[in-house]
C-alpha positions in Angstrom: 163.0 72.4 -38.5 163.8 70.6 -41.8 165.1 73.9 -43.3 167.5 74.6 -40.5 170.4 73.1 -42.6 170.1 76.1 -44.9 170.9 78.4 -42.0 173.6 76.1 -40.7 175.3 76.0 -44.0 175.4 79.8 -44.2 176.6 80.3 -40.7 179.3 77.6 -40.9 180.8 78.8 -44.1 181.0 82.3 -42.7 182.6 80.9 -39.6 185.1 78.9 -41.7 186.0 82.0 -43.7 186.6 83.9 -40.4 189.0 81.2 -39.1 190.8 80.9 -42.5 191.3 84.7 -42.6 192.8 84.5 -39.1 195.1 81.7 -40.4 196.3 83.9 -43.2 197.4 86.5 -40.6 198.6 84.2 -37.8 199.8 81.1 -39.8 199.0 78.6 -37.1 198.5 75.0 -38.2 195.6 74.7 -35.8 193.7 77.4 -37.6 194.1 75.7 -40.9 192.9 72.4 -39.5 189.9 74.1 -37.9 189.1 75.8 -41.2 189.1 72.4 -42.9 186.9 70.9 -40.2 184.4 73.8 -40.5 184.3 73.5 -44.3 183.5 69.8 -43.8 180.8 70.9 -41.3 179.4 73.3 -43.9 179.5 70.7 -46.7 177.6 68.3 -44.4 174.9 70.8 -43.8 174.8 71.7 -47.6 174.2 68.1 -48.6 171.4 68.0 -46.1 169.9 70.9 -48.0 170.2 69.0 -51.3 168.5 66.0 -49.7 165.6 68.1 -48.5 164.5 68.3 -52.1 165.6 65.1 -53.8 167.7 61.9 -53.3 171.2 62.0 -54.6 173.6 59.1 -53.9 176.7 61.3 -54.0 175.1 63.9 -51.7 174.2 61.1 -49.3 177.8 59.7 -49.3 179.3 63.2 -48.9 176.9 63.9 -46.1 177.9 60.7 -44.2 181.6 61.3 -44.8 181.6 64.9 -43.7 179.1 64.8 -40.9 179.4 61.3 -39.5 183.1 60.7 -40.0 185.4 63.6 -40.6 184.2 66.9 -39.2 184.8 66.2 -35.5 188.2 64.6 -36.2 189.6 67.5 -38.2 188.3 70.1 -35.6 189.8 68.0 -32.8 193.1 67.7 -34.7 193.2 71.5 -34.8 193.0 71.5 -31.0 195.8 69.0 -30.8 198.0 71.2 -33.0 197.2 74.1 -30.7 197.8 72.4 -27.3 200.3 69.6 -27.8 203.8 71.1 -27.7 205.9 67.9 -27.6 207.8 67.7 -30.8 206.6 65.3 -33.4 203.3 64.2 -31.9 201.0 66.6 -33.7 202.6 66.2 -37.1 202.4 62.4 -36.7 198.7 62.5 -35.8 198.1 64.9 -38.7 199.5 62.2 -41.1 197.5 59.5 -39.5 194.3 61.6 -39.8 195.0 62.3 -43.5 195.5 58.6 -44.2 192.3 57.6 -42.2 190.3 60.3 -44.0 191.4 59.1 -47.4 190.6 55.5 -46.4 187.1 56.7 -45.3 186.5 58.5 -48.6 187.4 55.4 -50.6 185.4 53.0 -48.4 182.2 55.2 -48.4 182.3 55.9 -52.1 182.6 52.3 -53.1 179.8 51.3 -50.7 176.7 50.3 -52.6 173.3 52.1 -52.3 170.5 49.7 -51.5 167.1 49.5 -53.2 165.6 51.5 -50.3 166.8 54.6 -52.1 163.8 54.4 -54.3 161.5 55.1 -51.3 163.6 58.0 -50.0 161.3 60.7 -48.7 162.7 64.3 -48.9 160.1 65.4 -46.4 161.7 63.3 -43.7 165.2 64.0 -42.3 168.0 62.0 -43.9 169.2 61.1 -40.5 166.3 58.7 -40.1 166.7 57.1 -43.5 170.4 56.7 -44.4 171.0 53.5 -42.5 168.6 51.6 -44.8 170.0 53.2 -47.9 173.8 53.3 -47.5 175.6 50.0 -47.0 178.2 50.5 -44.3 180.8 47.7 -44.1 182.3 46.9 -40.7 185.4 48.9 -41.5 183.3 52.0 -42.2 181.5 51.6 -38.9 184.8 51.1 -37.0 186.3 54.2 -38.6 183.2 56.2 -37.9 183.4 55.3 -34.2 187.1 56.0 -33.9 187.1 59.3 -35.8 184.1 60.6 -33.9 185.4 59.5 -30.5 188.8 61.0 -31.2 187.4 64.2 -32.6 184.9 64.8 -29.9 187.3 64.0 -27.1 190.1 66.2 -28.4 187.9 69.2 -29.4 185.7 69.2 -26.3 188.4 68.1 -23.9 190.8 70.7 -25.3 188.3 73.5 -25.0 187.5 72.5 -21.4 191.2 72.2 -20.5 191.9 75.7 -22.0 189.0 77.2 -20.2 190.2 75.6 -16.9 193.7 77.1 -17.4 192.4 80.6 -18.0 190.1 80.2 -14.9 192.9 79.0 -12.7 195.3 81.8 -13.8 192.5 84.3 -13.5 193.5 85.8 -16.9 191.8 86.4 -20.2 188.2 85.8 -19.0 186.9 86.2 -22.5 188.9 83.2 -23.7 187.6 81.1 -20.8 184.0 81.9 -21.8 184.9 81.4 -25.5 186.3 77.9 -24.8 183.3 76.9 -22.7 181.0 77.9 -25.6 183.1 76.0 -28.1 182.9 72.9 -25.9 179.2 73.2 -25.6 178.8 73.8 -29.3 180.9 70.7 -30.1 178.9 68.5 -27.8 175.5 69.4 -29.4 175.9 67.6 -32.7 177.1 64.5 -30.8 174.0 64.8 -28.7 171.9 65.1 -31.8 173.4 61.9 -33.1 172.4 60.1 -29.9 168.9 61.3 -30.3 168.7 59.6 -33.7 169.1 56.3 -32.0 166.1 56.9 -29.7 163.9 57.9 -32.6 164.2 61.7 -32.7 166.1 62.3 -36.0 164.7 65.9 -36.3 166.8 67.2 -33.4 170.1 66.5 -35.3 169.3 69.5 -37.5 168.6 71.7 -34.5 171.7 70.5 -32.7 173.9 71.2 -35.7 172.4 74.7 -36.0 172.9 75.5 -32.4 176.3 73.9 -32.3 177.6 76.1 -35.2 176.2 79.2 -33.5 177.8 78.4 -30.1 181.2 77.5 -31.6 181.2 80.7 -33.7 180.3 82.9 -30.8 182.9 81.1 -28.7 185.5 81.7 -31.4 184.7 85.4 -31.6 184.8 85.7 -27.8 188.1 83.9 -27.5 189.8 85.9 -30.2 188.5 89.4 -29.3 191.4 91.8 -28.8 191.7 92.7 -25.1 193.4 96.0 -24.3 195.9 95.9 -21.5 196.2 99.0 -19.5 199.7 100.4 -19.3 201.1 100.8 -15.8 200.8 104.3 -14.4 204.1 106.2 -14.5 205.8 106.4 -11.1 206.4 109.9 -9.9 209.9 110.8 -8.8 209.0 114.1 -7.2 
C-alpha cells in the first residue's frame, strides 16, 4: 500500500493533462482551475513518493500545502466557475483563493521543522508522522480547515447538484453518472484524512488512489460525446 502514491501520481498527471487539453479547446475557466487542482493533487502524490525513500523538508512542506490545503479548494473553485452564473461572484472568489493560497505558501514555508525529523521513518506513511515534524501555527491550521471545507463542499456539492439536475430533466444520463463518480472520488481523500485521526494512516494512500481513479472515470463519462438522433423526415405524400 505504501507504493500506491506512485500509481496515484501517474494517473493524476494523465488526468490533469486531459482536462488541460479540453481547456485549450473549450477555454472554460473552470477547466483551467480543475487542471491546477489536479496538478496540485499530482504534486502531493509525487512528494509522497519522495518521502517513501528519504526525508526532505521541502517535500514535506509541499506535500502539506498541496494535499492538506490547496487541492480541494482549487478543484472546488473550478466547480464554482462552472455553476455560478451571477456576475462578479466567481471572479471575486478566484482572487480570494489566490490570496489565501499565497498566504498558505508563505506560512508553511516559514514554519520550522522540529527535531522529530531526525527519526522520520520512510517505511511508515508520512500521514502518521508529519504532525510531530512540521510546526503548524494557528493560522495554518485555520487556513487548512477553511480551504478544505470550502473545497470539499463546492466540489462534492456541485457534482451532486449537477447530477440531480440531469436526473430531474431526464437528459444526459452519462453526465449524471459522471458527476456521481466525481463526487464519490472527491469524498474519498477527505475520508482518508479522517481515518488518520483514528490511527489508520495507511488508508489515505488508498483513498487518494481510488479518488483519482473515480474522478477521472467520472470526467471521461461526463465529457463523452453523445450522438443525438436527427428527427425522421415527415412524409408529405
